[in-house]
C-alpha positions in Angstrom: -16.6 -24.2 -7.7 -13.0 -23.4 -7.1 -10.8 -22.8 -10.2 -7.6 -23.5 -8.4 -6.9 -26.1 -5.7 -3.2 -25.7 -5.3 -0.7 -22.9 -5.8 3.1 -22.9 -5.9 4.4 -19.9 -4.0 7.8 -18.4 -5.0 9.9 -15.3 -4.1 11.2 -13.5 -7.2 13.8 -11.0 -6.3 14.6 -10.3 -9.9 17.4 -12.6 -10.8 15.9 -16.0 -10.0 12.8 -17.5 -8.3 13.1 -19.2 -5.0 10.3 -21.7 -4.4 8.8 -21.1 -1.0 6.1 -23.8 -0.6 2.6 -24.7 -1.6 -0.9 -23.4 -0.8 -3.8 -25.8 -1.0 -7.5 -25.6 -0.4 -9.8 -28.4 0.8 -13.4 -28.0 1.8 -12.9 -24.2 2.2 -9.9 -24.7 4.5 -6.6 -23.3 3.2 -3.3 -24.9 4.1 0.4 -24.0 3.5 3.5 -26.1 3.7 7.1 -24.8 3.4 9.5 -26.7 1.1 12.5 -28.1 3.0 15.0 -26.4 0.8 13.4 -23.0 1.6 13.5 -23.8 5.3 17.2 -24.4 5.0 17.7 -20.9 3.7 16.6 -19.5 7.0 14.6 -16.6 5.4 11.2 -15.9 7.0 8.5 -14.3 4.8 6.2 -13.6 7.8 8.1 -13.9 11.1 5.3 -13.4 13.5 2.6 -15.6 12.1 4.4 -18.1 9.9 7.7 -19.1 11.5 9.7 -21.7 9.5 8.3 -25.2 10.2 8.0 -28.6 8.6 4.4 -28.8 9.8 1.4 -28.1 7.6 0.2 -24.6 8.6 -3.3 -23.1 8.6 -4.6 -19.7 9.5 -7.8 -18.8 11.4 -10.8 -17.9 9.3 -10.5 -14.2 10.5 -9.4 -11.7 9.5 -8.3 -12.9 6.0 -10.7 -15.6 4.9 -8.3 -18.4 6.2 -5.3 -16.9 4.4 -2.2 -15.9 6.3 -1.6 -12.2 6.2 1.5 -12.4 4.0 -0.6 -13.9 1.2 -3.5 -11.6 1.8 -1.1 -8.7 1.2 -0.8 -10.0 -2.4 -4.5 -9.6 -3.0 -5.9 -6.5 -4.5 -8.5 -4.6 -2.4 -10.6 -1.5 -3.1 -10.1 -0.5 -6.7 -8.2 -3.7 -7.7 -10.8 -6.0 -6.3 -13.6 -4.0 -7.9 -12.0 -4.4 -11.3 -11.4 -8.1 -10.9 -15.1 -8.6 -9.8 -16.3 -6.6 -12.8 -14.0 -8.7 -15.0 -15.3 -12.0 -13.6 -18.9 -10.9 -14.0 -18.2 -9.9 -17.6 -17.0 -13.5 -18.2 -20.2 -14.8 -16.5 -18.2 -16.2 -13.6 -20.1 -16.2 -10.3 -17.8 -14.3 -7.9 -19.4 -16.0 -4.9 -17.7 -19.2 -5.9 -14.3 -17.6 -6.3 -11.9 -18.5 -3.4 -8.8 -16.6 -2.1 -6.6 -19.1 -4.0 -8.4 -18.2 -7.2 -7.8 -14.5 -6.6 -4.1 -15.2 -5.9 -3.9 -17.1 -9.2 -5.3 -14.0 -11.0 -2.5 -12.0 -9.3 0.0 -14.5 -10.5 3.4 -12.9 -11.1 2.1 -9.3 -11.0 1.5 -8.5 -7.4 3.2 -6.0 -5.2 6.4 -7.2 -3.6 8.2 -10.4 -4.5 5.7 -13.2 -3.9 4.5 -15.0 -7.1 1.8 -17.6 -7.5 1.6 -20.4 -10.1 -0.4 -21.6 -12.0 -1.2 -18.1 -13.1 -4.6 -17.2 -14.6 -3.5 -14.9 -17.3 -5.4 -12.1 -19.0 -4.9 -11.1 -22.6 -2.1 -8.6 -22.7 -1.8 -5.8 -25.3 0.2 -2.7 -25.5 -1.9 0.2 -24.3 -1.8 3.8 -25.3 -1.8 5.7 -22.0 -3.8 9.0 -22.1 -4.4 9.9 -18.5 -7.6 12.0 -18.9 -9.3 9.1 -20.9 -8.3 6.6 -18.2 -9.7 8.9 -15.5 -13.0 9.3 -17.4 -13.4 5.5 -17.8 -12.5 5.0 -14.1 -15.2 7.3 -13.1 -17.7 5.3 -15.2 -16.7 2.2 -13.3 -16.9 3.9 -9.9 -20.4 5.2 -10.9 -21.5 1.7 -11.7 -21.6 1.9 -15.5 -20.0 -0.4 -18.0 -16.8 0.6 -19.8 -15.4 -0.6 -23.1 -11.9 -0.7 -21.7 -12.5 -2.8 -18.6 -9.9 -5.3 -19.6 -7.4 -2.5 -20.2 -8.1 -1.0 -16.8 -7.6 -4.5 -15.2 -4.3 -4.8 -17.0 -3.2 -1.4 -15.7 -4.3 -1.7 -12.1 -6.0 -5.0 -11.4 -3.5 -6.0 -8.7 -3.5 -2.7 -6.9 -4.6 -2.0 -3.4 -6.3 1.0 -1.8 -9.6 2.7 -2.4 -8.5 5.2 -5.0 -8.2 4.0 -8.6 -4.6 3.6 -9.8 -2.5 2.2 -12.6 1.0 0.8 -12.8 3.2 2.5 -15.3 6.8 2.7 -16.6 8.1 6.2 -16.4 11.3 7.6 -18.0 12.4 10.6 -15.9 14.7 11.9 -18.6 12.1 11.9 -21.4 9.0 12.2 -19.2 7.5 9.4 -21.3 5.1 6.9 -19.7 4.3 3.4 -20.9 2.1 0.6 -19.7 3.5 -1.1 -16.6 5.3 -4.4 -17.1 7.3 -6.8 -15.0 10.6 -6.0 -16.9 10.9 -2.3 -17.8 12.9 -1.2 -20.8 16.1 0.7 -20.2 15.6 4.1 -18.8 12.1 3.3 -17.4 11.2 3.0 -13.7 8.3 1.3 -12.0 5.7 4.0 -10.9 2.1 4.2 -9.7 -0.3 6.9 -10.8 -3.4 7.6 -8.7 -6.8 8.9 -9.9 -9.6 10.7 -8.1 -12.4 8.7 -6.4 -15.9 9.9 -6.9 -15.8 11.9 -3.7 -12.4 13.6 -4.1 -11.9 17.3 -4.8 -10.6 18.3 -8.1 -7.2 19.3 -6.6 -6.7 16.0 -4.6 -3.5 15.3 -6.5 -2.1 18.7 -5.6 -3.0 18.3 -2.0 -1.2 14.9 -1.8 1.8 16.4 -3.6 2.0 19.3 -1.1 1.8 16.7 1.8 4.6 14.8 0.2 6.8 17.9 0.2 5.7 18.7 3.7 6.5 15.2 4.9 10.0 15.2 3.4 10.8 18.5 5.2 9.4 16.9 8.4 12.1 14.3 8.1 10.0 11.4 6.8 11.4 9.1 4.2 9.3 8.8 1.1 10.0 7.5 -2.4 10.1 10.1 -5.2 6.6 11.6 -6.2 5.5 13.9 -8.9 2.4 15.4 -10.6 1.5 14.0 -14.0 -0.5 16.3 -16.3 -3.2 15.1 -18.7 -4.0 16.8 -22.0 -6.7 18.8 -20.3 -4.3 20.1 -17.7 -5.8 17.9 -15.0 -3.2 16.8 -12.4 -2.6 13.2 -11.3 -0.4 12.2 -8.3 2.3 9.6 -9.0 4.9 7.9 -6.9 7.9 5.7 -7.7 7.3 2.1 -6.4 9.4 1.2 -3.4 9.0 -2.6 -3.9 11.1 -2.3 -7.1 14.7 -1.4 -7.5 15.2 -1.3 -11.2 13.7 -4.6 -12.4 14.6 -6.3 -9.1 11.9 -6.9 -6.4 11.7 -6.6 -2.7 9.4 -8.7 -0.5 6.7 -6.4 0.9 4.6 -7.1 4.0 2.0 -4.7 5.5 1.6 -4.1 9.2 -1.9 -5.5 8.8 -0.6 -8.7 7.3 2.3 -9.1 9.7 0.1 -8.7 12.8 -3.1 -10.1 11.3 -4.9 -6.9 12.0 -8.2 -6.3 10.2 -7.4 -2.8 8.8 -11.1 -2.0 8.4 -11.8 -2.7 12.1 -8.3 -2.1 13.4 -7.3 -2.3 17.1 -3.7 -1.3 16.3 -1.8 1.4 18.2 1.3 3.2 17.0 3.0 1.4 20.0 2.3 -1.9 18.3 3.8 -0.6 15.1 6.9 0.7 17.0 7.4 -2.7 18.6 6.9 -4.5 15.3 9.5 -2.2 13.6 12.0 -2.8 16.4 11.6 -6.6 16.3 12.2 -6.6 12.5 15.0 -4.0 12.3 16.6 -4.8 15.7 17.5 -1.2 16.2 16.1 1.6 18.4 16.2 4.0 15.4 13.0 2.2 14.3 11.2 3.9 17.2 12.2 7.3 15.9 10.9 6.6 12.4 7.5 5.4 13.5 7.2 8.1 16.1 8.0 10.9 13.5 5.4 9.4 11.2 2.8 9.2 14.0 3.5 12.8 14.8 3.0 13.9 11.2 -0.2 12.0 10.9 -1.6 13.6 14.0 -0.6 17.2 13.3 -1.3 17.0 9.5 -4.6 15.2 10.1 -4.0 12.1 8.2 -6.6 9.9 9.8 -6.7 7.2 7.1 -3.6 5.8 8.9 -4.7 2.1 8.9 -2.5 -0.9 9.2 -2.3 -1.5 5.4 -0.8 2.0 5.0 2.4 0.9 6.8 4.7 -1.7 5.3 8.0 -3.5 5.7 10.4 -4.6 3.0 12.7 -7.6 3.0 15.7 -8.2 0.6 17.0 -11.5 -0.7 19.2 -11.8 2.4 16.2 -11.8 4.7 17.0 -8.3 6.1 13.9 -6.2 7.0 13.4 -2.4 7.0 10.4 -0.1 7.4 9.2 0.9 4.0 9.1 4.5 2.9 5.9 6.3 4.0 3.0 6.4 1.5 -0.6 7.6 1.3 0.2 10.7 3.3 -2.5 13.3 2.8 -5.2 15.2 4.6 -7.9 12.6 5.3 -10.6 11.3 7.5 -11.2 7.6 8.2 -14.6 6.0 7.6 -15.5 6.6 11.3 -13.7 10.0 11.6 -11.1 8.8 14.1 -7.5 7.9 13.5 -7.4 4.4 12.2 -4.3 3.7 14.3 -4.5 4.8 17.9 -1.9 6.9 19.7 -1.6 5.7 23.3 -5.1 4.3 23.1 -6.6 7.6 21.8 -8.1 7.9 18.3 -10.7 10.6 18.5 -8.6 13.7 19.5 -5.0 12.7 19.9 -2.3 15.4 20.4 1.0 16.2 21.9 0.2 14.6 25.3 -0.7 11.3 23.8 2.5 11.3 21.7 4.6 12.1 24.7 2.9 9.2 26.6 3.8 6.9 23.6 7.4 8.1 23.6 7.8 7.6 27.4 6.6 4.0 27.2 9.5 3.3 24.7 12.0 5.4 26.6 12.6 7.8 23.8 14.8 10.8 24.7 14.3 12.9 21.5 10.5 12.8 21.3 9.9 16.5 22.2 12.3 17.6 19.5 10.6 15.4 16.9 7.2 16.8 17.8 8.4 20.4 17.6 10.1 19.7 14.3 7.0 18.2 12.8 4.7 20.9 14.2 6.9 23.7 12.8 6.7 22.2 9.3 3.0 21.5 9.4 2.4 25.1 10.5 3.6 26.2 7.1 0.9 24.2 5.3 -0.5 27.2 3.4 3.0 27.9 1.9 3.2 24.3 0.6 -0.4 24.5 -0.7 0.3 27.8 -2.6 3.6 26.4 -4.1 1.9 23.2 -5.3 -1.3 24.4 -6.8 -3.8 23.6 -4.1 -6.9 25.8 -4.4 -7.5 28.5 -1.8 -10.8 26.8 -0.8 -9.0 23.5 -0.1 -6.0 25.3 1.5 -8.2 27.2 3.9 -10.4 24.2 4.7 -7.4 22.1 5.6 -5.8 24.9 7.6 -8.9 25.4 9.7 -8.7 21.7 10.8 -5.0 21.7 11.3 -5.2 24.5 13.8 -7.4 22.4 16.0 -4.7 19.8 16.7 -2.5 20.5 19.7 
């Protein structure tokens, strides 16, 4: 039986909440209606699939269980969904009866971006002592299918997160290097950050690899938010990144390419051409093509094949202005099926320079060859980045052997 039948949806940019409309569920069908006052603002939270309208809106059952993509973006997946399911089971709640609206109520005010949902199903909150090695050990227990005494704590720290790898939301003070539990309003001097932890199949230097890729991507001209390596008491490294949906304690509305285009990121049919078109329509500037194309080139030559549609996002400020979000989750990777998750001119198995040129020609880009050469030149220095950032020789050589096969 559903816990929640109706939710108030708001945008919280930090200073005040703007009521957007209502979500309601009836006989497994989910409906949404904008409030007239929000329509008058002229801001669109999901321009392609949810244009402003006085009508009652409903989404198709696929790909998001009758939710519109913009609301599905608020839901945790991967690690966050696993934690919520474990938490519900521990409270003897049958997860098969939980609806998407119930899950949004658990997200409440704590999701990524600026969307908030009320009434909120709250968890008990307590101040947590953050010791990274201990958190990593307990996360491994969860991933291995065992119980943990700190399940509620893990849920508080990362229950609204997305992505497969375990992660926590923290406050980080760059001056003192001190970390605290993540909270909606950070104390003075603290910034909103995310720390990732290894999955059960990751190598021991996975954090170092991703950090080296971060440095490599920056030098390749790709915009990313600040990242750093955090060190546990044992000396183990953990990859962290400053959140781009937060500016101080203010929020930005965040919408993934998956949610914008209703693309099932697990069975994606998206091409980088779709992403370039999406970026241009939102930013209304041809520079959007260059940003996506440079990122596509990096993902091809650096062998980031987990480039699915949830790993690209757009941000909107309180004036309704959209921009492509800083890149994230850039690292050496394979997708579940081995191919690129996002195609390059229809090719996903062995894309290379020719496919990128074909993509650029379709959009009339004049600087494509220069971008490709710039990215290639940086990626060719992989072993230097690996050595500088603590990647093991085994991992460095393994990655290098694959990078040399991409042309």
